[in-house]
N, C-alpha and C positions, 0 to 999 in steps of 0.2 A: 330703804327697800325691804320688802318682806317676802319670804319664801313660803308658799302655800301648796299643799298637795290636795288635788281634787280627783277622786276616783283613781288614785295611784299615779297621777301625772303631776309632776312638780313644775311650778312656774314661779318666777320672781316678778313681783309687781311693786308699784309705788305704794308708799304708806297712804292710808285713806281709801284705797280701792276696796270695793265691796266684793263679796264672794261671787256674786253674779257677774260682775265686770271681769273678774279674774278668769272665770269659766269661759266667758266669751272670747278672751284672748287666746285660750286654748282651742275653742271651737269644737264642732262635732256634736255627738250625741250627749256629751256630759253637761251641756249647757242647760240649766234649769229653765222651764217655761216661765213666762211672765205675762200676766194679763193687765196689771196696773202700772208696772214700772215702764218708764219711757225715757230713754237716754237723754234726748234733747231737753226734757222738762225737769227743772230743778224741784226737788222735794217729792217727786213721784215715787211710788213704791210703798209696800207695807200694807196694802189694802186687801188684795185678793188671796194671799197666802199660798198660791200654787207653786211658788219657788222655794218652798221649805226644803232644807237639807239637814243632814246630821253632822255635827262637828264632833268627831271622835277624839280630837286633841285640840285644846284651846290654843296653845302656843308652845314654843320650845321651853319657856320658863315654867309654864303651868300645863302639865300634860293631861290634866283631868278633862274628861269629855263634858260638853255642855249638857245639862240635864234634859233639855227639851229641844225639839226641832226648832231651827231658827229660819227666819226669812232671809234668803241669800241676797236679796236686792237692797237691804238696808243694814246688813251686818258686815262690818269692816274686817278685813283679814288681819291676822297677827302673824308675826314671824314664827314659822314652825307649825302653823295650823294644819290640821288634817281634816278634810271634808269628804263625806260620802253622799253621792246623789243617786245615780242610777244603780249603784251596787248595794244599796241599803234597802231591805225589804220594808222597814218601818216608814221610810220616806215614800216609797211607791204606794203603800197602803193609805198613808195620809193624803197623798195627792188624789187618789181615787175618791176619798171621802169629800175632799174639797170640791172636786168636779161635780160630785153628786149634789152638794150644797148649792153650787152656782146654778145648777139646772133645776132647782126646786121650783122657782117661779118663771124660769125662762121658757117661752113657748116653743114647742117642737114644730116650728114652721119653716124649717130649712128649705123645703121645696119651693116656697114662694118668697123667701127672703132675698133681698138684693145683695146681702153680704155673703151668701153661699158661694163657696169656692175660694174665698179669701178671708174666712172667718177664723180668728184665733181660737174661739171657744169650740168651734166645730172640730178643729184639728186636735185640741186638747182633749175633748171628750172621746175622740176616736182612739187616741193614744193611751189615755189614762182612765177613761170612764168605765162604767159598768153597764151591762146590758139591761138590767131591770132597776127600777126606782122604787124605793120604799115609801116615799111621801104620798100620803093619801088625802091630805087636806086640800081645800080649794086654793088654786093658784090666784095670786093677786093680778089684776089686769087694769090697764089704763086706756083711755082713748088716745088716738093719735093727735098730736099737736103740731101745727105749723109754726116754726120759729122763724118767720120771715118768708120771703119769696123762694128761697133756695133750699132750706133745711126742714126736714120733718123729723119730729121726735116720736119714737115708738118706745115709750118708757117701759112697756111690758118686757122688752128684751134687755133692758139695762142691767148691768151687774155692778153698778156703782164703783167703777174703777177710778173715778175722779179725773181721768185724763183730759176730758173736754174742759173741765173747770180750770185745771192748771194751764192748759193751752190758752184759754181766753184771758187768764190772769197775766200771763207772761209775754204774749205777743200782741196784745191789743191794749188800747188805752183805757177802755171802760168795759168791764165785764157786767153783763146783765143777767146771767144765769148762774145757777149753783145748785147745791144739794139742799133741799128743803126737808124738814122733818128729821126724825131720829129712828133708829132701829128698823123694824119692819115697815115703818111708815115713811122712810126716807125715799126721796125721789128727786130727779133732775127737773128743774123748772125755772121760770123767770119771775115767779111770785105774783106779779101784777100783769102777767100776760104781755110782757114786752116782746118785741121782735129783736133778733140778733142781726144787726145791719152794718157792722163795721167791715172794713176792707179785707180783713183776714178771717172772717167768720167761717168760711168754708173749711178751714183746717180742722175744726172739731169733727168733721166727717172722717177725715183721714186718720185721726188718732183713735177713733172709737174702735175697740177690738171686736165688737159685735154689730148687729144691725139696728142699734138703737137710734143713731143719728144717720140719716140717709140723704143722699143728693136727690132732690125732687126732679131735677132735669134728667136723671138717669133711671129713676124708679121704673121697673117693669119693662124697660126697653130691650134688654138682652141679657143673656147669661155671660158671666165674665169669661168662662172657658171657651166661648165662641168668638171672643175678641182677640185682637193682636195688640199687645202693648208696644209702643214705640217711644224711644227717647227723643225729645224735641226741646227747642229753646227759642226764645224771642227776646228782643230788647225791650224790657219792661222797666219803667221808671219807679215802680213800687216794690217789686221783689226781684229775685234772681232770674226769673223767667225760665228756669229749668224744670221741665215737667215730664210726665208720662202721658202720652195720648193712647186711649183705648179705642181702637178702630175696628170696623168690620167693613171690608172693602174700602171704599173711598170716604166713608162716613166716619166722623169723629163722634163717638157716642158719649164720652166723658173725658175730663182732664183731671188728673190728680198730681199731687206732689210725688217726687221720686222716693222710693222706700228701699231700705237696705235689707239684708238677709233676715233680720229680726223684725221685719215689718214696721220699722220706725222711719219716720220722715227724715230725709237728709236735709232739706231746706224747705221751709214753709213758703207757700205761694199766695198771691193775692186773689181776690174774687174775680178780677178782670180776666186773668189768665185762666181761671178755673171754669167760669160760667159763660163768659162772653166770646171767647176765642174757640169756636167749635168747627173751624174749617182748616184743612191742611195748609192752605195758602197763607194762613196767619203764622205758621211755624216753620222753622228750619229743622227738618227731620235728620236725626243723627243715626238712627238704626234701631234694630229690635232691642227691647228692654229685656235683659236677662233676669228671669225670676228664679232665684236660687233658694226655693223653699219647697217643702213637701206640699204641693198644691196641684190641683187639676189644671191650673194655668200653665205650669211648667211641663205638665204631661201632654200638652197640646202640640208640642213639637213645631212651634211656629218659627223657631230659629233654624234655618237651613244652612248647613256648612258651606262656606265659600272655598272652593278648591284652589283657586289661584288668587291669593291675597294681593300681590302687587298691582293687579289690574283694577281692583276695587279698593281704594285707600280708605283710611279712617273708619275701619269696621270695629264693632265691639269684640273684645277678646273671645267671647263665647262662640262667635261665628267663624273664627279663623281655623282653617284646617289646611295645612300646607301639603302639597303633593309629595309623595315619597320620592326620595332622591335615588336615581339609578347609579 
């Protein structure tokens, strides 16, 4: 076990834990943002650099600070390590510069992007970005590409986080897409224009932190903040069958895997659940999905408190509100 102090809060974690994982155990505002790290995916992290932190004390045995900022998602803790994140001005300035770099080629099309309202880059640029950009060169652009009947690739928005590549590598038998080229010529593609047609291909949509990979059955149908997410499940022979239904009225507009507070998928789902089961009669509805993130979705107040819990059993914790006792 190792004791690490992050922004003045000490926590004891297992050996091999990264700084980011230790910060998530504490929770709250001290957790560094992450655009490429994804807990369920092995080997992810170290690409986007937005999780940089300052290690002011390497360990109890070696109290010297690390000379440069380190990526918290791939740096393991040491016993006695002291880390500064939100309390360090150097870290915050570096994060602003990284956000500016990520936005160099990213199109400012949030008003028409289907990812708006649940976009990690949108949240990151709001919290750490700058109001003006210094980049004056021509942005690189790509044509939209259909990766099969359900997925569209808008490479212009891609930040090369590699999440979709790791997902296809680790949950499917045969990956047909990857990162082609190097440097400023790098792009996501299938090389010989193959389509992605395996049973779990839709999960690359869920892991994408921006609007580069989108669901063609959902595109331009509605805004996410006008929908109501519901937890639901079904008996599926291929996956867990545990999903989130995004509804408006009685209509199911899309189906996604359930995500945690860090916008990471809890359990990957199959394409049958995601694309073929678009009616409420196909599902057992569990109740409203609690979105515990700084998002316009959670600001929609779709969760109404239930005053008398015993009458309505099996409710999500977020909806329970007992009557005051006399």
